[in-house]
C-alpha positions in Angstrom: 0.0 0.0 0.0 2.9 2.4 0.8 4.2 1.9 -2.7 0.8 2.2 -4.4 0.0 5.6 -2.9 3.0 7.5 -4.4 2.2 5.9 -7.7 -1.4 7.1 -7.6 -0.3 10.6 -6.8 2.0 10.6 -9.8 -0.7 9.3 -12.1 -3.1 12.0 -10.7 -0.6 14.8 -11.3 0.1 13.6 -14.8 -3.6 13.4 -15.6 -4.2 16.9 -14.2 -1.3 18.4 -16.1 -2.4 16.7 -19.4 -6.0 17.9 -18.8 -4.9 21.5 -18.2 -2.8 21.3 -21.4 -5.6 20.0 -23.5 -7.9 22.7 -22.2 -5.4 25.4 -22.8 -4.6 24.0 -26.3 -8.3 24.1 -27.1 -8.7 27.7 -25.9 -5.8 28.9 -28.0 -6.3 26.7 -31.1 -2.9 25.2 -30.5 -3.9 22.1 -32.3 -4.8 23.9 -35.5 -7.8 25.6 -37.0 -10.9 23.5 -36.9 -12.9 22.9 -40.2 -15.9 25.0 -39.0 -13.6 27.9 -38.2 -12.0 27.7 -41.6 -15.4 27.5 -43.3 -16.5 30.6 -41.3 -13.5 32.5 -42.6 -14.1 31.4 -46.2 -17.8 32.3 -46.0 -17.1 35.8 -44.8 -14.3 36.6 -47.2 -16.3 36.9 -50.4 -17.9 40.3 -50.7 -21.5 40.9 -49.8 -23.6 42.7 -52.5 -22.6 46.3 -53.0 -26.2 47.4 -52.2 -28.2 46.4 -49.2 -31.6 48.0 -49.1 -31.1 51.7 -49.8 -27.5 51.5 -48.8 -24.6 51.4 -51.3 -20.9 50.7 -50.7 -18.8 53.8 -51.0 -15.5 52.2 -50.0 -13.8 48.9 -48.9 -11.2 49.6 -46.3 -8.3 47.3 -45.4 -7.2 46.8 -41.8 -3.8 48.3 -40.9 -1.1 45.6 -40.5 -0.9 46.3 -36.7 -4.7 45.8 -36.3 -4.6 42.5 -38.1 -1.7 41.4 -35.9 -3.5 42.3 -32.7 -6.6 40.4 -33.8 -4.4 37.5 -35.0 -5.3 37.9 -38.6 -9.0 37.3 -38.7 -11.2 37.1 -41.8 -13.0 40.4 -42.1 -15.0 42.9 -44.1 -14.7 46.6 -43.4 -16.8 48.9 -45.5 -18.4 52.3 -45.7 -22.0 52.5 -46.9 -24.0 55.6 -47.9 -27.8 55.8 -47.9 -28.9 56.7 -51.4 -31.9 58.7 -50.2 -30.8 60.4 -47.0 -27.0 60.7 -47.4 -26.4 59.1 -44.0 -23.1 57.2 -43.8 -22.1 54.1 -41.7 -18.8 52.3 -41.4 -19.1 48.7 -40.5 -16.5 46.0 -39.7 -17.3 42.3 -39.3 -14.6 39.9 -38.2 -14.4 36.2 -37.5 -11.4 34.7 -35.8 -10.1 33.3 -32.5 -12.4 34.2 -29.6 -9.5 35.5 -27.4 -8.5 38.7 -29.4 -11.9 39.0 -31.0 -13.6 39.3 -27.6 -11.4 41.8 -25.8 -11.1 44.8 -28.0 -14.1 47.1 -27.5 -14.9 50.6 -28.8 -14.3 52.0 -25.3 -10.6 51.0 -25.8 -10.0 51.7 -29.5 -11.8 55.0 -29.8 -10.1 56.4 -26.7 -7.0 56.4 -28.8 -8.7 58.3 -31.7 -9.6 61.6 -30.0 -13.0 60.5 -28.8 -14.5 60.2 -25.3 -17.5 58.2 -24.1 -20.3 60.7 -23.6 -22.9 58.4 -21.9 -23.3 54.9 -20.6 -23.7 52.2 -23.2 -27.1 50.7 -23.6 -28.6 47.7 -25.3 -30.6 48.0 -28.4 -32.3 45.3 -30.4 -32.8 44.9 -34.2 -35.4 42.4 -35.5 -34.6 40.5 -38.7 -37.4 38.1 -39.6 -38.3 36.1 -36.6 -34.9 36.7 -34.9 -34.0 39.6 -32.5 -30.4 40.7 -32.3 -29.0 42.7 -29.4 -26.2 45.2 -29.7 -24.4 47.6 -27.4 -24.9 51.2 -28.4 -22.2 53.6 -27.2 -22.3 57.4 -27.8 -19.0 59.1 -28.3 -18.0 62.7 -28.7 -14.8 64.2 -30.2 -12.4 65.8 -27.9 -12.1 68.5 -30.5 -15.4 69.3 -32.2 -13.5 70.9 -35.1 -12.1 67.6 -36.3 -15.0 65.3 -35.9 -18.7 64.9 -35.2 -20.4 62.8 -32.4 -20.7 59.1 -33.2 -23.0 56.3 -32.2 -21.1 53.0 -32.1 -22.8 49.7 -32.1 -21.1 46.4 -31.4 -21.9 42.8 -30.5 -20.6 39.2 -30.8 -22.1 36.1 -32.3 -21.4 32.4 -32.4 -22.9 32.3 -35.8 -26.6 32.4 -34.9 -27.6 35.6 -33.2 -25.8 38.8 -32.3 -25.4 39.3 -28.5 -24.6 42.3 -26.4 -22.4 40.2 -24.1 -21.2 41.5 -20.8 -18.2 39.2 -20.4 -17.4 37.9 -23.9 -13.9 36.7 -23.1 -15.3 34.2 -20.6 -18.6 33.5 -22.2 -17.1 32.5 -25.6 -13.9 30.8 -24.5 -13.3 27.4 -26.0 -15.2 28.1 -29.2 -13.4 27.4 -32.5 -14.3 30.9 -33.8 -16.2 34.0 -32.9 -17.8 36.8 -34.8 -17.7 40.5 -33.9 -19.6 43.3 -35.5 -18.7 47.0 -34.9 -20.4 49.9 -36.7 -20.2 53.7 -36.3 -22.8 56.2 -37.4 -22.4 59.9 -37.4 -25.0 61.6 -35.1 -26.5 64.3 -37.3 -27.6 67.4 -35.3 -31.3 67.8 -35.1 -32.1 64.4 -36.6 -35.3 62.7 -35.4 -34.3 59.1 -34.8 -38.0 58.2 -34.1 -38.8 59.1 -37.7 -35.7 57.5 -39.2 -32.8 55.8 -37.5 -30.1 55.1 -40.0 -28.3 52.6 -37.7 -31.4 50.4 -37.4 -32.4 50.8 -41.0 -28.9 49.7 -42.2 -28.6 46.8 -39.8 -32.0 45.4 -40.7 -30.9 45.3 -44.4 -27.3 44.3 -43.8 -28.1 41.4 -41.5 -30.4 39.9 -44.0 -27.4 39.5 -46.3 -24.9 38.6 -43.6 -26.7 36.0 -41.5 -26.9 33.3 -44.3 -23.0 33.4 -44.6 -22.3 32.8 -41.0 -21.2 29.4 -39.6 -22.3 28.3 -36.2 -19.5 27.6 -33.7 -19.7 24.5 -31.7 -17.7 23.5 -28.6 -17.8 19.8 -29.5 
């Protein structure tokens, strides 16, 4: 019995170490990109139609190399759309990649380095597309120097490939998934505009998500 006990302790420690390594490997994709993650990247890469509803693409924008490195080179689209009737403009980025870097970079962080400050607490807003309801964080920002920019409304959310969610703790909630989507959109807040009559953000997202959702691939932990 005295000989068996130390052996059992060694076996237990080895099992615990191996288990921790497997978990960490899964969380970091150490064992390679899973097929569903690769498919998600391929599905997002082809361009969406240049027109969605009344909105038309004005520009396709490439990520800066340092941005791609920080996000560990996700598949993405990054576009500027203009409403052909009202002239409203939105810039939207959708990325899909490893949940770690995709989950941690929020507008509160990135816009603070772009001469903007948060002007109010973020709030949840919902957008209905068909029978599904998608939740987004809406964050109002104001420029530190009004002469070089206008107030912005920034919307962002994450998705496992099914619905968009205004997650409170995305890093923990989505850990272990093969891939994760993030959407971030900025809309200039026009002075005197009546959002009850026409909200460009909601109008755009309603049309845009109708085109985007069929391209998304559900992430599974299995």
